[in-house]
MARVO-537165 format. One record per residue (C-alpha): residue number from 1; x, y, z; residue in three letters. Coordinates in Angstrom, 3 decimals, decimal comma. Example, Ala and Ser with C-alpha at 12.3 -4.5 7.8 and 13.67 -1.06 7.14 Angstrom:
<atoms>
@pos=1 c1=12,300 c2=-4,500 c3=7,800 code=Ala .
@pos=2 c1=13,670 c2=-1,060 c3=7,140 code=Ser .
</atoms>
This chain:
<atoms>
@pos=1 c1=7,587 c2=2,689 c3=20,197 code=Met .
@pos=2 c1=10,139 c2=-1,111 c3=20,622 code=Asp .
@pos=3 c1=11,432 c2=-2,244 c3=17,626 code=Asp .
@pos=4 c1=10,228 c2=-5,946 c3=18,652 code=Asp .
@pos=5 c1=6,366 c2=-4,824 c3=18,053 code=Phe .
@pos=6 c1=7,206 c2=-2,378 c3=15,181 code=Leu .
@pos=7 c1=8,053 c2=-4,952 c3=13,339 code=Gln .
@pos=8 c1=5,666 c2=-7,947 c3=14,266 code=Ala .
@pos=9 c1=3,194 c2=-5,260 c3=13,300 code=Phe .
@pos=10 c1=4,335 c2=-4,922 c3=9,969 code=Ser .
@pos=11 c1=4,565 c2=-8,238 c3=9,948 code=Asn .
@pos=12 c1=0,710 c2=-8,471 c3=10,493 code=Val .
@pos=13 c1=-0,221 c2=-6,481 c3=8,516 code=Val .
@pos=14 c1=1,783 c2=-7,385 c3=5,275 code=Arg .
@pos=15 c1=0,203 c2=-10,982 c3=5,949 code=Glu .
@pos=16 c1=-2,895 c2=-10,369 c3=6,611 code=Gln .
@pos=17 c1=-2,784 c2=-8,158 c3=2,716 code=Ile .
@pos=18 c1=-1,033 c2=-10,747 c3=1,007 code=Ser .
@pos=19 c1=-4,013 c2=-13,491 c3=1,555 code=Asn .
@pos=20 c1=-6,260 c2=-10,894 c3=0,995 code=Gly .
@pos=21 c1=-7,587 c2=-9,155 c3=3,730 code=His .
@pos=22 c1=-7,515 c2=-5,482 c3=4,591 code=Ser .
@pos=23 c1=-6,830 c2=-4,352 c3=7,885 code=Val .
@pos=24 c1=-8,726 c2=-1,871 c3=9,819 code=Asn .
@pos=25 c1=-8,231 c2=0,383 c3=12,676 code=Phe .
@pos=26 c1=-11,313 c2=2,166 c3=13,738 code=Glu .
@pos=27 c1=-11,627 c2=5,875 c3=13,557 code=Asp .
@pos=28 c1=-7,755 c2=5,650 c3=12,282 code=Ile .
@pos=29 c1=-7,504 c2=4,581 c3=8,620 code=Gly .
@pos=30 c1=-7,280 c2=1,388 c3=6,868 code=Thr .
@pos=31 c1=-4,107 c2=-0,510 c3=5,199 code=Phe .
@pos=32 c1=-5,407 c2=-2,694 c3=1,926 code=Lys .
@pos=33 c1=-3,468 c2=-3,696 c3=-0,999 code=Ala .
@pos=34 c1=-3,322 c2=-1,606 c3=-4,201 code=Lys .
@pos=35 c1=-2,551 c2=-2,769 c3=-7,288 code=His .
@pos=36 c1=-1,079 c2=-0,969 c3=-9,931 code=Glu .
@pos=37 c1=-1,696 c2=-2,754 c3=-14,515 code=Asn .
@pos=38 c1=1,431 c2=-2,773 c3=-16,592 code=Gln .
@pos=39 c1=1,512 c2=0,599 c3=-18,467 code=Tyr .
@pos=40 c1=4,250 c2=2,295 c3=-20,826 code=Gln .
@pos=41 c1=6,157 c2=5,353 c3=-19,973 code=Gln .
@pos=42 c1=7,458 c2=7,328 c3=-22,935 code=Lys .
@pos=43 c1=10,803 c2=8,965 c3=-22,099 code=Tyr .
@pos=44 c1=11,513 c2=12,587 c3=-23,411 code=Lys .
@pos=45 c1=14,666 c2=10,797 c3=-25,867 code=Asp .
@pos=46 c1=12,165 c2=8,698 c3=-27,796 code=Gly .
@pos=47 c1=12,538 c2=5,817 c3=-25,596 code=Arg .
@pos=48 c1=9,756 c2=3,755 c3=-24,631 code=Val .
@pos=49 c1=9,947 c2=0,975 c3=-21,923 code=Ala .
@pos=50 c1=6,693 c2=-1,651 c3=-20,525 code=Met .
@pos=51 c1=6,805 c2=-0,810 c3=-16,485 code=Met .
@pos=52 c1=6,122 c2=-4,412 c3=-15,160 code=Pro .
@pos=53 c1=2,261 c2=-4,532 c3=-12,746 code=Pro .
@pos=54 c1=3,280 c2=-4,238 c3=-9,005 code=Lys .
@pos=55 c1=1,258 c2=-4,617 c3=-5,920 code=Asp .
@pos=56 c1=1,486 c2=-2,159 c3=-2,276 code=Ser .
@pos=57 c1=0,491 c2=-1,802 c3=0,468 code=Ile .
@pos=58 c1=-1,491 c2=1,755 c3=0,794 code=Val .
@pos=59 c1=-2,819 c2=3,491 c3=4,360 code=Phe .
@pos=60 c1=-5,980 c2=5,130 c3=3,626 code=Val .
@pos=61 c1=-7,008 c2=7,194 c3=6,946 code=Pro .
@pos=62 c1=-10,624 c2=7,368 c3=8,521 code=Asp .
@pos=63 c1=-12,034 c2=10,044 c3=7,260 code=Asn .
@pos=64 c1=-12,559 c2=12,343 c3=10,850 code=Arg .
@pos=65 c1=-8,349 c2=12,635 c3=9,815 code=Trp .
@pos=66 c1=-8,405 c2=13,575 c3=5,923 code=Arg .
@pos=67 c1=-10,845 c2=16,554 c3=6,472 code=Asn .
@pos=68 c1=-8,739 c2=17,656 c3=8,973 code=Gly .
</atoms>
């Protein structure tokens, strides 16, 4: 695929998700936002750190692709 197309595609998906929309490709799957809350990370040496909340983009495949 053309690099310009892939860049434009990722920009459109990112823009739509940042505006609160999901991006669905029929029979393929959906790109959507996933929010992870802040949490405590406990290390083996006893340290505890607060991990900040974050948002990420996830792809959920259509059911027909998940079942093999």
